[in-house]
C-alpha positions in Angstrom: 324.9 22.6 235.5 323.9 19.8 238.2 324.5 16.4 237.0 322.2 13.7 237.6 323.6 11.2 240.3 322.2 8.0 237.9 324.5 9.5 234.9 326.8 7.0 233.9 330.7 8.0 233.6 330.3 8.8 229.9 327.4 10.8 230.5 328.9 12.6 233.5 332.4 12.9 231.4 330.3 14.7 228.5 328.4 16.7 230.8 331.5 18.1 232.4 333.4 18.3 229.3 330.6 20.1 227.4 330.2 22.8 230.7 334.0 23.2 230.2 335.2 22.7 227.2 330.0 23.6 226.4 331.7 22.2 227.0 333.6 20.8 226.0 336.9 19.6 226.4 335.8 20.0 226.1 338.3 19.6 225.2 340.7 20.9 225.3 341.7 21.3 221.9 344.5 23.7 221.6 344.1 26.9 219.7 347.2 27.7 217.4 349.2 30.6 218.1 347.0 33.4 217.1 348.4 36.6 215.4 349.1 39.4 217.2 345.9 41.6 218.2 345.3 44.6 216.6 346.8 47.7 218.4 344.5 47.9 221.5 343.4 51.1 223.3 345.8 52.3 226.6 344.8 51.9 230.1 342.6 54.3 231.4 339.2 55.5 230.8 338.1 54.8 227.7 334.8 55.3 225.6 332.3 52.6 224.9 333.5 52.4 221.3 337.0 52.0 222.4 335.9 49.0 224.9 334.0 47.7 221.8 337.0 47.7 219.6 339.2 46.2 222.2 336.7 43.4 223.0 336.7 42.7 218.8 340.5 43.0 218.8 340.5 40.2 221.3 337.9 38.0 219.7 339.8 38.1 216.0 343.3 37.5 217.8 342.2 34.5 219.3 339.9 32.7 216.2 341.7 30.6 214.4 341.6 31.0 210.4 341.2 27.7 209.4 339.4 24.5 210.6 340.9 22.5 213.9 341.0 19.0 215.1 342.6 18.4 218.5 342.9 14.9 220.3 343.1 14.9 223.9 343.2 13.0 226.9 340.5 14.1 230.0 340.6 13.1 233.7 337.3 14.0 235.7 337.0 14.4 239.5 333.4 14.4 240.1 332.7 15.0 243.9 335.6 12.5 244.5 334.6 9.8 242.3 337.1 9.8 239.0 336.8 9.2 235.5 339.2 9.2 232.6 339.7 8.6 228.7 340.9 10.5 225.4 338.5 12.5 223.1 338.5 14.2 219.8 337.4 18.0 219.1 337.0 19.0 215.7 335.7 22.7 215.2 335.5 26.0 213.1 335.4 28.2 215.6 333.9 30.5 216.3 330.4 28.5 214.8 331.1 24.7 214.8 332.4 22.2 217.4 332.0 18.6 217.5 333.3 16.6 220.3 333.3 12.6 220.9 334.5 11.2 224.0 336.3 7.8 224.8 336.9 5.5 227.6 339.8 4.0 228.8 339.7 1.4 226.2 338.8 3.6 223.4 335.3 2.3 223.7 332.9 5.3 222.2 331.3 7.5 225.4 329.2 10.2 223.8 329.1 12.7 220.8 327.7 15.9 220.6 327.8 19.1 218.5 327.3 22.6 218.5 326.1 24.7 215.1 326.1 28.0 216.3 324.4 28.5 219.8 322.3 25.3 219.0 323.6 22.2 220.9 323.1 18.8 218.6 322.8 16.1 221.0 321.1 12.8 221.0 318.0 12.4 223.1 319.7 9.7 225.2 322.4 11.8 226.0 320.5 15.2 226.1 317.7 14.1 228.7 320.2 13.4 231.2 321.9 17.0 231.3 321.2 20.9 230.6 324.0 22.0 228.2 325.6 25.2 229.4 326.6 28.3 227.4 328.9 27.7 224.1 331.0 30.6 225.7 332.9 28.1 227.9 333.5 25.4 225.3 334.7 27.8 223.1 337.0 29.2 226.0 338.5 25.9 226.9 340.1 26.0 223.3 341.6 29.4 223.5 338.7 31.4 221.9 337.1 34.2 223.1 333.2 33.6 222.0 330.8 35.4 224.3 326.9 34.6 224.3 324.8 36.5 221.7 323.0 37.8 223.9 325.8 39.0 226.2 326.4 42.8 226.8 329.9 44.6 227.0 330.3 46.1 230.2 334.0 46.7 230.6 337.0 46.2 228.5 340.6 47.1 230.0 344.2 46.6 228.8 346.7 47.2 231.6 350.4 45.9 231.4 349.9 43.6 228.9 346.5 41.8 230.7 343.3 42.6 228.8 340.1 41.5 230.8 336.5 41.7 229.1 333.5 41.3 231.1 330.1 40.6 229.8 326.6 40.9 231.6 324.6 37.9 231.1 321.6 38.8 232.7 320.2 36.2 235.3 323.2 34.1 234.5 325.7 36.4 236.2 328.9 37.9 234.7 331.6 36.4 232.4 334.8 37.5 232.7 337.8 37.1 230.2 341.6 37.4 230.7 344.2 36.9 228.4 347.9 38.1 228.3 348.4 40.1 225.1 346.4 38.6 222.5 346.3 35.1 224.2 343.5 34.1 226.3 344.6 32.9 229.8 341.2 32.5 231.7 337.5 32.7 232.1 335.1 32.8 235.0 331.5 33.0 235.4 330.2 35.1 238.6 327.0 35.2 240.0 325.9 36.8 243.5 329.1 37.7 244.2 330.7 34.1 243.9 332.4 32.2 241.2 330.3 29.6 239.6 332.6 28.1 237.1 336.2 29.1 235.6 338.5 27.6 232.8 341.9 28.1 233.4 344.3 27.4 230.6 348.3 26.8 230.6 350.3 27.3 227.8 353.9 26.4 226.2 356.8 28.7 225.9 355.7 29.3 222.4 352.6 30.2 223.7 350.6 27.1 222.4 347.7 25.7 224.1 348.7 22.7 226.2 346.1 22.2 228.8 343.0 23.4 230.4 341.1 22.9 233.5 337.5 23.5 234.2 336.2 24.0 237.8 332.5 24.1 238.7 332.5 25.2 242.1 328.9 24.4 243.3 329.3 21.2 242.2 332.7 20.1 243.4 333.5 19.3 239.7 337.1 19.4 238.2 337.8 18.5 234.8 341.4 18.4 233.4 342.2 18.5 229.6 345.6 17.6 228.1 346.2 18.3 224.6 347.9 15.1 222.8 347.9 16.6 219.2 346.2 19.7 217.2 346.2 19.9 213.4 344.7 22.2 210.8 342.2 20.6 208.5 341.1 21.9 205.0 337.4 21.1 206.0 335.0 18.8 207.8 331.9 16.6 206.1 328.8 18.3 206.8 327.3 15.2 208.4 329.9 15.6 211.6 327.7 18.5 212.8 324.8 16.3 213.4 325.6 13.4 215.5 323.5 10.1 215.0 320.3 10.3 216.8 320.8 14.4 217.2 317.7 16.6 215.8 319.0 19.2 213.5 
């Protein structure tokens, strides 16, 4: 996703966050310590059914069982231009995500939401950039959520490291890497080159602490640092439709 050079820091940050974090950092809302994944097939050749089972196990293990709210600090390096602020992510994995970004003085920058794979973004924001796949947003909060049209091409488990690869068609290949049942990174590769990556940092307890998104062609790096993460009973239905966004 290329940013319009006329974008304000707010729009630039939102675009990058949505790209990393769809994304979203983009939060980076941390994902809670997931329950251990179901027993996974041993390393080595596996039937497609076994690979599907491995991928499904990791998706389940990384999907929180309750709604989440996370507060985070973000910093963006856009080809040498730097911006920073704070944000709030509210999500019900793997179908609903709301992102609000604020500037260094607490001023509202922008808001966006995802319902399924449908972006809900106010026209004044949407006209400035194209949203990437929700997969990167979910990865930034530790959730494995490949696009619905992606095709699993391989799933392996070796030495505690799980690797899933999905064919995205003209968009290249999406590769998830996890340590046990916890997502560690995701990258999108196209024409032999890495286009985008999300790398997660966790504490000794396994809880998500930060996420780093890189868009190599655009010289863009977005860092998201978790400040607080809490469970939520539920969210009002109207938060999934930011003011001005089409349903």
